[in-house]
C-alpha atoms as one frame of an Amber mdcrd trajectory, in Angstrom:
protein
   8.348 170.873  59.155   9.625 173.513  56.752  12.814 175.479  56.244  13.993
 178.463  54.243  17.349 177.772  52.587  19.658 180.013  50.585  21.499 178.662
  47.550  22.629 180.304  44.357  21.803 183.763  45.706  18.110 182.908  46.066
  15.931 181.722  48.937  13.592 178.731  48.814  10.929 177.528  51.252  11.174
 173.739  51.345   9.556 170.806  53.106  10.198 167.074  52.891   9.089 165.688
  49.524   9.246 169.021  47.645  10.946 169.379  44.272  12.784 172.635  43.560
  14.764 174.040  40.641  17.936 175.849  41.732  21.049 177.287  40.120  23.462
 174.577  38.957  25.418 172.744  41.638  27.948 169.975  41.071  26.845 166.352
  41.199  25.301 163.603  39.127  21.691 162.453  39.119  20.998 160.335  42.184
  23.689 161.976  44.316  22.848 163.286  47.781  23.575 166.876  48.766  23.081
 168.874  51.942  21.983 172.482  52.023  23.560 173.964  55.125  22.659 177.641
  54.738  19.308 177.462  56.553  17.823 180.872  57.355  14.574 179.879  59.055
  12.947 176.671  60.259   9.615 175.912  61.791   6.760 173.555  62.314   3.356
 175.113  61.718   3.319 178.526  63.371   6.232 177.986  65.783   9.813 178.654
  64.764  12.865 176.648  65.739  16.532 177.428  66.174  18.584 176.919  62.992
  21.877 176.296  64.787  23.473 173.306  63.039  20.324 172.733  60.949  20.731
 171.111  57.510  18.398 170.101  54.696  19.152 166.825  52.885  18.292 166.605
  49.187  18.779 164.296  46.235  19.704 165.479  42.741  17.037 164.380  40.275
  18.557 165.883  37.123  20.926 168.468  35.692  18.981 170.402  33.059  18.823
 173.608  31.057  16.159 176.299  31.159  14.302 177.587  28.112  16.322 179.593
  25.626  16.316 183.362  26.038  16.925 185.360  22.860  18.997 188.543  23.208
  18.453 190.847  20.222  20.154 194.234  19.898  19.363 196.756  17.188  20.236
 200.361  16.478  17.946 201.877  13.948  19.330 203.474  10.793  22.843 202.068
  11.432  22.432 198.527  10.065  23.439 197.172  13.501  21.806 193.899  14.548
  23.128 191.283  16.960  21.325 188.114  17.971  22.438 185.857  20.821  20.803
 183.050  22.722  21.349 181.844  26.267  20.256 178.720  28.158  20.812 178.841
  31.913  21.851 175.554  33.524  19.989 174.454  36.633  19.658 171.510  38.984
  16.408 169.837  40.000  16.411 168.694  43.638  14.048 166.534  45.669  14.072
 167.386  49.366  14.599 164.177  51.362  14.552 165.501  54.919  14.409 168.776
  56.781  16.028 169.161  60.148  19.113 166.989  60.285  21.930 168.200  62.505
  25.510 168.729  61.370  28.336 167.088  63.278  29.818 169.614  65.662  33.585
 169.928  65.713  35.292 170.045  69.085  37.924 172.696  68.506  39.112 172.549
  72.116  39.872 168.823  71.885  42.197 169.132  68.888  45.015 170.839  70.809
  47.992 168.560  71.518  48.570 167.588  75.129  51.429 169.345  76.916  54.365
 167.099  77.718  55.448 166.837  81.363
C-alpha cells in the first residue's frame, strides 16, 4: 500500500516503514503525527479512493540541513557579502498508510426544536 501526500509545499510517495525528510513541522521526537492531505493512494497497480484517507507517522528527529553559503560580489566596487543558511527539517517514519479520519456528523449537531 502506498500513498502520495502533500506537506510543506512538496509531494512525497510513502509506504509503511519509509523514512522521509520534510519541511519542519511542530512536535518533539517520538511524537505521532497524521498527514491528512493525501493526493493519491493505491495498492500495486490499482488505485483507491482518498476520501478520509490519512497517513500516520512518527517524528524521529528535528534536524538541520547542510549549510548553504550565499556570496554576493560586484566587481570593481569593493562589494562583498557573505551569508549562510541552514534549513530546518523534520525526519519522519511512516507508521501506517490508510487509516480513516473520524467523520463529523454535521446534521446531528443541530439543537432539537422545542414543542
